N, C-alpha and C positions, 0 to 999 in steps of 0.2 A: 097708251096708259100713262099718266104725270101722277107723281107726289109733290103737293105742295108741303115745306117745311116751314111753318110760320112761328117765328119767334116774337111774342106780343106781350107788351107790358099787362102785368096782373089785372090793372084798373079796367082793361079794355076787353080782356080774355072772355068773360062770360057773355057778353052782349055779341061779340064776334061768332063766339061757339053757338050760342042759340040760334042766330041769324042764318048760320052755315047748316044745323041740324033741320032747322025751317025748311030750308031749300033742299032738303033731303041729300046732303053730302053726309059722308060717312066720316066722322072724325074722331082721332085717338089725341086725348089731351096728358100732357105731361108737365110737370111743374120743373124749373129749371132755374139757373141762376149763372148770371155772368154779365158781361158789359162794361163799360166805364164805371158805373157806381156798384157792380156786384150786386144788384138790387134783383128782386124776384121777379122770375118772368113765368111766361107759361108758352109751352111750344105745343103747336098743334101738327099734327100730322093729316092731310087730306088724300087721298087716292082718288082721282078723278079722271075723266075722258078730256081729250085735251079741249073740245069744243066748250066745255065747262070752266076752264081756267080763269078766263075773263071775269065771268060771272063773279066767281069766288073771289077774286082779286078787287072788285069792285065792291062787295061786301065788307071785305076786311077794311078797305079805305074807309068805307062809309063809318064805321063803328070804333076805328083806332084813331087815336089823335097824339100829335107830336105836342110834347110839353117842354116848358122850361122850368130848369130846377137851378136853385142857389146852391153852391158848395164853397164852405170855407176852403181857403188854401194857405200854405206858407210859402212865402218866396222871399229869396234874398234880394237886396238892392244891390246896386254896382258897390257897395261899401262893405257887403257883407252881411248887413242889418236885417234881420227876418221881421217881416211884417205880415200880419194875416188881414186878409180882406177878400170878400166873396166874390165869385165868378159864377156867371150866369153860363148855363151851358143847354142845349138842345138834348131832349132826350126822344128818340125816337118811338112811335106807338107799335109799330110792326115791322119786321123785315121779313121779307118772302124769298125762299129758294123753290125754284120749279125745276124737279130733276126728273129725267128720264126713268120710266120703270121697265125693265127687261121682262119680267114675268111678274103676274099676280095670280095668286091662289087663293081661295077661300073656301074654308072647310065647316 
């Protein structure tokens, strides 16, 4: 038994959640915040058999996208003068952790 811990952008969460449910995965959804931008994320917990992990990862990859976002920054140049200019950063669509499950009980 494995546990997939999936941290996904809010923009992609419902598409991934619905696709996983359609494939009959059991999913727990939690709101979360964090990362570079302290932006809203969704954390999905999926308990599954080892042989179904790759299918779940394929679903997540299909419905989550990496995005670019422009952020304002304040940087000092070599003379100590601050200037603001935008910086473009890549934002991950999903981060997936695959964890071993020592025991599983459902009542």
